[in-house]
C-alpha positions in Angstrom: -0.1 0.1 0.0 2.8 2.3 0.9 4.7 1.5 -2.2 1.7 2.0 -4.4 1.5 5.6 -2.9 5.0 6.4 -3.3 4.8 5.4 -6.9 1.7 7.5 -7.4 3.4 10.5 -5.9 6.5 10.1 -8.0 4.4 9.8 -11.1 2.3 12.9 -10.3 5.6 14.9 -9.7 7.1 13.5 -12.9 3.9 14.6 -15.1 4.2 18.2 -13.6 8.0 18.4 -14.1 8.0 20.2 -17.5 5.9 23.1 -16.0 8.3 23.5 -12.8 11.4 23.2 -14.6 10.1 25.5 -17.5 9.3 28.4 -15.3 12.0 27.5 -12.8 14.5 27.8 -15.4 13.2 31.2 -16.9 13.6 32.7 -13.2 17.1 31.6 -12.8 18.3 32.2 -16.4 16.6 36.1 -15.9 18.5 36.5 -12.7 21.7 35.1 -13.7 21.5 36.9 -17.3 21.0 40.3 -15.4 24.0 39.8 -12.8 26.4 38.6 -15.7 25.3 41.7 -17.9 25.9 44.1 -14.9 29.7 42.4 -14.6 30.4 42.5 -18.3 29.2 46.2 -18.6 31.6 47.4 -15.6 34.4 45.3 -17.4 33.8 47.1 -20.8 36.6 44.8 -22.7 36.5 43.1 -26.1 35.6 39.8 -24.5 32.6 41.3 -22.7 31.4 42.8 -25.7 31.5 39.2 -27.6 29.7 37.8 -24.5 26.9 40.2 -24.2 26.4 40.0 -28.2 26.3 36.4 -27.9 23.6 36.5 -24.9 21.6 38.6 -27.0 21.9 36.3 -30.4 21.1 33.4 -27.9 17.7 35.1 -26.9 16.7 35.8 -30.4 17.5 32.3 -31.9 16.7 30.4 -28.9 13.0 31.8 -28.8 12.9 31.4 -32.8 14.1 27.9 -32.5 11.6 26.9 -29.9 8.9 27.8 -32.1 10.4 26.3 -35.2 9.1 22.5 -35.4 11.6 20.0 -36.0 10.8 16.9 -38.6 8.3 14.8 -36.7 9.1 11.1 -35.7 6.7 8.9 -37.5 6.6 6.6 -34.4 3.6 8.3 -32.9 1.7 8.0 -36.3 2.4 4.5 -36.6 1.3 3.9 -33.2 -2.0 5.6 -34.0 -2.5 3.4 -37.2 -2.1 0.4 -35.2 -4.5 1.3 -32.5 -7.0 2.3 -34.9 -6.9 -1.1 -36.8 -6.9 -3.1 -33.4 -9.1 -6.2 -33.1 -11.7 -6.9 -30.5 -11.1 -10.1 -28.4 -7.6 -10.2 -28.0 -6.2 -12.5 -25.6 -4.4 -11.5 -22.4 -1.1 -12.3 -23.8 -1.6 -10.2 -26.7 -2.6 -7.4 -23.8 0.4 -8.2 -22.0 2.8 -7.9 -25.1 0.9 -4.5 -26.2 1.7 -3.2 -22.6 5.4 -3.7 -23.2 7.4 -0.4 -24.2 8.3 -0.3 -27.9 11.2 1.9 -27.9 9.2 5.1 -28.5 11.2 7.9 -27.9 10.4 11.6 -26.7 11.8 14.9 -27.7 12.8 15.4 -24.2 14.3 13.2 -21.4 12.5 13.7 -18.2 10.6 16.2 -19.9 13.5 18.6 -19.5 16.6 17.4 -21.5 16.4 17.8 -25.5 16.3 14.4 -27.3 16.1 15.6 -30.8 18.5 13.3 -32.2 17.1 10.2 -31.2 15.1 8.0 -33.6 12.6 5.4 -32.0 12.7 1.6 -32.9 11.4 0.7 -36.4 11.0 4.5 -37.2 11.8 5.1 -41.0 13.0 8.7 -41.4 14.3 10.9 -44.1 17.9 12.1 -44.2 18.6 15.4 -42.6 19.1 18.4 -44.8 22.0 20.9 -44.1 19.3 23.2 -42.6 17.8 20.6 -40.6 21.1 19.5 -39.0 21.9 23.5 -38.3 18.2 23.6 -36.7 18.9 20.7 -34.1 22.4 22.4 -33.5 20.5 25.7 -32.3 17.8 23.8 -30.4 19.9 21.6 -28.6 22.3 24.9 -27.7 19.7 27.4 -26.9 17.2 25.2 -25.3 16.0 26.9 -21.9 17.3 23.9 -20.2 20.9 24.8 -21.6 20.9 27.9 -19.4 20.1 26.0 -16.3 22.9 23.4 -16.8 25.3 25.7 -17.7 24.3 28.1 -14.6 24.9 24.9 -12.5 28.0 23.8 -14.2 29.3 27.4 -13.5 28.4 27.5 -10.0 29.8 24.0 -9.2 33.2 25.3 -11.2 33.2 28.5 -8.9 32.6 26.8 -5.9 35.7 24.0 -6.7 37.6 27.3 -7.7 38.3 25.7 -11.1 40.4 28.3 -13.2 41.4 30.4 -10.5 42.4 33.1 -12.9 38.6 33.8 -13.2 38.4 34.9 -9.5 35.4 34.5 -7.2 32.3 36.7 -6.9 29.6 38.0 -9.5 32.4 38.6 -12.0 34.0 35.2 -11.6 30.6 33.4 -12.0 30.0 35.6 -15.0 33.3 34.4 -16.6 32.7 30.7 -16.0 29.3 30.9 -17.3 30.0 32.5 -20.6 33.0 30.0 -21.2 30.9 27.1 -20.2 28.0 28.2 -22.4 30.5 28.9 -25.6 31.9 25.5 -24.9 28.6 23.8 -25.2 27.6 25.8 -28.1 30.8 25.3 -30.0 30.6 21.4 -29.4 27.2 21.3 -30.7 28.0 23.2 -34.0 31.1 21.0 -34.6 29.5 17.6 -33.7 25.9 18.0 -35.0 26.3 20.4 -37.9 29.6 21.3 -39.6 31.3 17.9 -39.4 28.0 16.0 -40.5 27.5 18.6 -43.5 31.0 17.9 -44.7 31.1 14.2 -44.2 27.4 13.8 -45.1 26.8 11.4 -41.7 23.8 11.0 -39.8 24.3 11.7 -36.3 21.2 10.9 -34.8 20.9 8.0 -32.2 19.0 4.9 -33.7 17.7 3.1 -31.0 18.1 -0.7 -30.5 15.3 -1.7 -28.3 16.1 -5.4 -28.0 18.5 -7.7 -26.6 20.1 -7.9 -23.1 21.2 -5.2 -21.2 24.8 -5.6 -21.8 24.4 -6.0 -25.7 22.2 -2.7 -25.6 24.7 -0.9 -23.6 27.3 -1.8 -25.7 25.9 -0.9 -28.9 24.9 2.4 -27.2 28.5 2.9 -26.5 29.6 1.9 -30.1 27.8 4.4 -31.6 30.7 6.9 -30.5 32.7 5.2 -33.6 29.9 3.8 -35.8 27.1 5.9 -37.4 25.2 6.0 -40.7 25.9 8.0 -43.8 22.9 10.1 -45.1 22.4 7.3 -47.6 21.9 4.7 -44.8 25.3 3.1 -45.3 27.6 2.1 -42.1 30.4 4.4 -41.6 33.0 5.4 -38.8 31.7 8.4 -36.9 33.9 11.2 -37.8 31.7 13.8 -37.0 31.7 12.3 -33.4 35.5 11.9 -32.7 36.8 14.5 -35.1 34.0 17.2 -34.0 34.5 16.5 -30.2 38.2 16.9 -30.8 38.0 20.1 -32.9 35.8 21.5 -30.1 38.8 20.5 -27.6 41.4 22.1 -29.5 39.6 25.4 -30.2 38.1 25.9 -26.6 41.3 26.0 -25.0 42.1 29.2 -27.0 39.8 31.4 -25.0 40.8 30.2 -21.7 43.7 31.3 -19.7 47.4 30.7 -21.5 48.5 27.9 -19.1 45.5 25.7 -20.4 46.9 25.9 -23.9 48.4 22.5 -23.8 48.0 19.0 -25.4 47.1 17.4 -22.0 44.3 19.9 -21.5 42.9 19.4 -24.8 43.0 15.4 -24.5 41.2 15.8 -21.2 38.6 17.8 -22.6 38.3 15.4 -25.7 38.2 12.2 -23.6 35.4 14.0 -21.0 33.2 15.0 -24.1 33.3 11.3 -25.5 32.8 9.8 -22.2 29.9 12.2 -21.7 28.3 11.1 -25.1 28.8 7.6 -24.2 26.9 8.0 -21.0 24.0 9.7 -22.8 23.9 7.4 -25.5 22.9 4.8 -22.9 20.5 7.0 -21.2 18.7 7.6 -24.7 18.8 3.8 -25.4 17.0 2.9 -22.1 14.9 6.0 -22.0 11.5 4.2 -23.3 12.0 1.5 -20.4 12.5 4.3 -17.9 9.8 6.3 -18.8 7.3 3.4 -18.9 8.6 2.5 -15.3 7.7 6.1 -14.2 4.5 6.8 -15.9 3.0 3.5 -17.3 2.9 5.4 -20.7 4.4 3.2 -23.4 3.4 5.8 -26.2 
């Protein structure tokens, strides 16, 4: 009885999470934006001018990209067609099978984290154009959740006094914030847009959705080095490996001089690949996680 109540409470919280996160993130970002803007205004340097411009562009592009529709996944359409053609008088075994999660992805993980580059099990999707790849990179970079994530990362960095050259206080937090935000935007542009357009690769994650846990986890991690071309041929994932490497190399240039080393670049590169491997595993098992939380398989 107690377990059932706990599950109901968690499900209720989960269903209301999008609203809580969206409005909460808007408040947090507004506060941090104003604080960073004051700091940057006082410094009046070339860097601060760049950051101020970047923040203005972020607001405009973020709002525009949020309203622009992405290519819809046909998974929902297929599910509706199957439901409309369902027969009456199915057996309990058929009901149980239908109740299992079918690997259907949502556009957000936990209703917050962008999940635009994941394809549901069995979906037949068209190749992405250069414009669509750019749109996904923009959506990932300027999503409302990104500002909250960057704010948390900057706060943790300040608490640990990472990059002591940035100092503490509001000015130090502002420096860490725009460095972290630029890192994330640069990584998205190189890995999701620039390299995939040049190599004609499809960097979307195609959910496996079957097999043992180890098999699916190994598949998820292997997508770091294996992907598909726009013509659906298997190929080495140059966009991921070279794209993350390019981000790691370029990003050190706007950090203090003592971080312009091969060791620092290698650490950034390895960390980025490790994070992507972890997120691939989350995306692979997200349909089951969502089903356990809400009981919703669609």
